[in-house]
C-alpha positions in Angstrom: 16.9 33.8 -11.0 15.1 36.7 -13.4 15.6 40.5 -12.6 12.5 41.6 -13.3 9.7 38.8 -14.8 8.6 39.4 -17.5 6.3 36.9 -17.3 3.7 37.3 -14.7 2.2 35.2 -11.9 -1.0 37.1 -12.7 -1.1 36.2 -16.3 -0.7 32.6 -15.9 -3.6 32.2 -13.5 -5.5 34.3 -16.0 -4.9 31.6 -18.2 -5.1 28.9 -16.9 -8.6 30.1 -14.7 -11.0 27.9 -16.0 -8.4 24.9 -14.3 -6.3 26.3 -11.9 -5.4 23.0 -10.2 -2.9 22.8 -13.7 -0.8 25.0 -12.2 -0.3 23.2 -9.0 0.4 20.5 -11.0 2.9 22.2 -13.3 4.6 23.9 -10.1 5.2 20.2 -9.0 6.9 19.4 -12.2 8.7 22.0 -12.5 10.1 21.1 -8.8 10.2 17.5 -9.6 12.9 17.7 -12.5 10.5 16.8 -15.4 11.0 20.0 -17.3 14.1 18.8 -20.2 14.9 22.4 -21.8 13.5 25.3 -22.6 14.5 28.3 -25.6 13.0 32.0 -24.7 12.7 34.0 -28.2 12.2 37.8 -27.0 12.1 39.2 -31.0 9.2 36.5 -31.2 7.7 36.6 -27.8 7.4 32.7 -28.0 9.1 30.6 -24.9 9.2 27.3 -25.7 9.6 23.9 -23.6 10.2 19.9 -24.1 9.0 17.9 -21.2 8.9 15.0 -19.0 10.2 12.0 -18.0 9.4 9.1 -20.0 7.7 10.8 -23.4 9.2 13.9 -24.9 6.1 16.5 -25.6 7.0 20.0 -26.9 4.9 22.9 -25.6 5.3 26.3 -26.9 3.7 29.8 -25.6 3.1 32.7 -27.2 2.5 36.3 -25.6 1.6 39.7 -26.8 3.5 42.9 -26.5 2.5 43.5 -23.0 3.3 39.8 -22.3 -0.3 38.5 -21.5 -0.3 34.8 -22.7 -2.0 35.2 -26.0 -1.6 30.9 -26.9 0.1 27.8 -25.9 0.1 24.4 -27.3 1.8 21.1 -26.5 2.3 18.2 -29.0 0.7 16.0 -25.7 -2.6 14.3 -26.3 -4.5 17.3 -23.8 -2.0 20.2 -25.9 -4.5 21.6 -27.2 -6.6 22.4 -24.8 -4.5 23.2 -21.5 -2.2 21.2 -19.6 -0.1 21.0 -16.4 3.4 20.8 -19.0 2.3 24.7 -20.3 2.0 25.8 -17.0 5.5 24.2 -16.0 7.0 25.9 -18.6 5.2 29.4 -17.7 6.5 29.0 -14.5 9.9 28.4 -15.5 9.9 31.3 -17.5 7.9 33.6 -14.9 11.3 32.4 -12.7 14.0 32.7 -15.3 13.3 35.0 -18.2 14.1 39.1 -17.3 13.6 42.4 -19.4 17.0 42.2 -20.3 16.9 38.9 -21.9 17.3 38.6 -25.5 16.7 35.1 -27.6 18.8 32.2 -24.9 17.9 28.8 -24.0 18.4 26.7 -21.0 19.4 23.0 -20.7 17.9 21.4 -17.0 19.6 18.6 -15.1 18.3 15.5 -15.2 17.5 13.8 -11.8 15.7 10.6 -13.0 17.8 7.6 -13.3 18.4 6.1 -16.6 18.3 2.4 -15.5 16.0 0.3 -13.9 16.6 -2.0 -10.6 15.3 -4.9 -9.3 14.3 -5.5 -5.8 17.2 -7.8 -4.8 19.6 -4.6 -5.9 17.5 -2.1 -4.3 17.0 -4.1 -1.1 20.3 -6.6 -1.0 20.2 -9.4 1.3 22.0 -8.4 4.3 23.9 -11.3 6.4 21.9 -12.0 9.6 22.5 -14.2 12.6 20.3 -14.3 15.8 23.0 -15.7 17.9 26.8 -14.3 17.9 27.7 -18.0 17.0 26.6 -21.2 15.9 25.0 -23.5 18.3 26.0 -26.8 19.2 23.5 -29.7 18.8 23.4 -30.0 22.7 23.0 -26.2 23.2 19.9 -26.4 20.5 18.4 -29.9 22.4 19.0 -28.0 25.8 16.6 -24.9 24.2 13.9 -27.3 23.0 13.7 -29.1 26.6 13.1 -25.6 28.3 10.5 -24.8 25.9 8.7 -27.7 27.2 8.8 -26.4 30.6 6.3 -23.3 29.7 2.8 -24.1 31.5 1.4 -22.7 28.2 1.6 -23.1 24.4 4.6 -21.3 22.4 5.5 -20.9 19.0 8.6 -22.2 19.2 7.5 -25.4 20.3 5.9 -26.4 17.5 8.2 -24.8 14.9 11.3 -26.8 16.6 9.2 -29.9 17.4 10.7 -33.4 15.5 8.7 -33.9 12.2 5.9 -36.3 12.8 5.5 -35.9 16.8 3.0 -33.8 16.9 0.1 -36.2 15.3 -3.2 -34.7 15.9 -6.2 -36.6 14.4 -9.2 -34.1 14.1 -12.6 -34.6 16.1 -14.4 -32.3 14.3 -14.2 -29.9 11.3 -12.2 -26.7 12.0 -14.3 -23.4 10.2 -11.1 -22.1 8.0 -11.1 -25.7 6.3 -15.0 -25.0 5.7 -14.3 -21.7 4.5 -11.7 -22.6 2.2 -13.5 -25.8 0.5 -14.5 -26.0 -2.9 -17.9 -27.2 -2.0 -18.6 -24.2 0.1 -17.1 -21.6 -2.1 -19.5 -23.1 -5.1 -22.2 -23.6 -2.8 -25.7 -21.2 -3.4 -26.4 -21.8 0.6 -23.4 -21.1 1.9 -25.4 -20.5 5.2 -27.4 -24.1 5.0 -23.6 -25.8 3.9 -21.7 -24.2 6.8 -24.2 -24.8 9.3 -24.6 -28.7 8.4 -21.2 -29.2 8.6 -20.6 -28.1 11.8 -23.1 -30.2 13.1 -21.8 -32.6 16.0 -23.4 -35.6 17.9 -23.7 -35.1 22.1 -20.7 -38.1 22.2 -18.6 -35.7 19.7 -19.1 -33.1 21.8 -18.1 -35.6 24.9 -14.5 -37.0 22.9 -13.5 -32.9 22.3 -14.4 -32.6 25.9 -11.8 -35.1 26.7 -9.5 -34.1 23.9 -9.1 -30.9 25.0 -8.4 -31.2 28.6 -5.7 -28.7 29.5 -7.0 -26.0 27.2 -4.1 -23.6 26.5 -1.7 -26.4 26.9 -3.2 -28.7 24.2 -3.0 -28.1 20.8 -6.1 -29.2 19.9 -7.9 -27.2 22.4 -6.3 -24.6 20.3 -7.2 -25.6 17.1 -10.9 -26.7 17.7 -11.8 -23.3 19.3 -10.6 -20.9 16.2 -13.3 -19.2 14.6 -15.6 -20.3 17.4 -17.7 -18.7 20.1 -16.1 -19.8 23.2 -18.3 -19.7 26.4 -16.5 -16.7 27.5 -18.1 -14.7 24.7 -21.4 -16.9 24.0 -23.2 -15.0 26.8 -22.7 -11.4 25.4 -23.6 -12.8 21.7 -26.9 -14.2 23.0 -27.9 -10.8 24.7 -27.2 -9.5 21.5 -29.4 -11.3 19.6 -32.0 -11.3 21.9 -32.1 -7.3 21.6 -31.2 -7.7 18.0 -28.4 -5.2 17.9 -24.6 -6.2 17.0 -22.4 -3.2 18.0 -18.8 -2.9 16.1 -17.7 -3.0 20.1 -19.3 -7.1 20.3 -17.2 -8.4 17.2 -13.9 -6.6 18.8 -14.7 -8.4 21.7 -14.7 -11.9 19.7 -12.0 -11.4 18.0 -10.3 -10.6 21.1 -9.5 -7.0 19.9 -11.3 -5.2 22.9 
């Protein structure tokens, strides 16, 4: 740290008066270790610095006899005007150049890593087990049996079901299938296409009622109601349609977020 500052903060602010934000950016670059080396020549009243990170840019700052900044250049694309690299070098000079300094130089510690790591190296997989020991086949089967005792649909029941155990024949097409259908995506009138695909007959309605007995305990009920207006929400939707007002709270209620 300089005993008595030669390069005044006021001189730096005056130099960047048309774009003072560059001073803050330069300060951030200096604190982040983007300045590699700096040289000060008191006889020539010149401060030089090299920066930054991936590309090497050279900065040169000239002062008059009163240590006001006369000129600054940088080899970066913006260097003929003003850039934050100039500000970083000036700020370093403010903190480190004193009235007793003659020609001197500093090599700044570079904190950046020279090696590039991939994701697996940055976040190595850690061994994980959900149980303190490996379970026996009998214990796993017992767990599956106990899951079936729940009076409702449990995610694990489906995940642990034997392959081919749950064979559900869809009576009606679900909304999600339509949304990802190529014919729907390429349709010029998506509303009409959706309306046509969702049409059901009275006989089909009765079949769906029969197939979804038990509601939450029935897998078909979960499939058919997905992305559809159910009876519990139909009344509020009709009321909103009559008022022609659809507040955000209505959509939250439909999506089950309220």
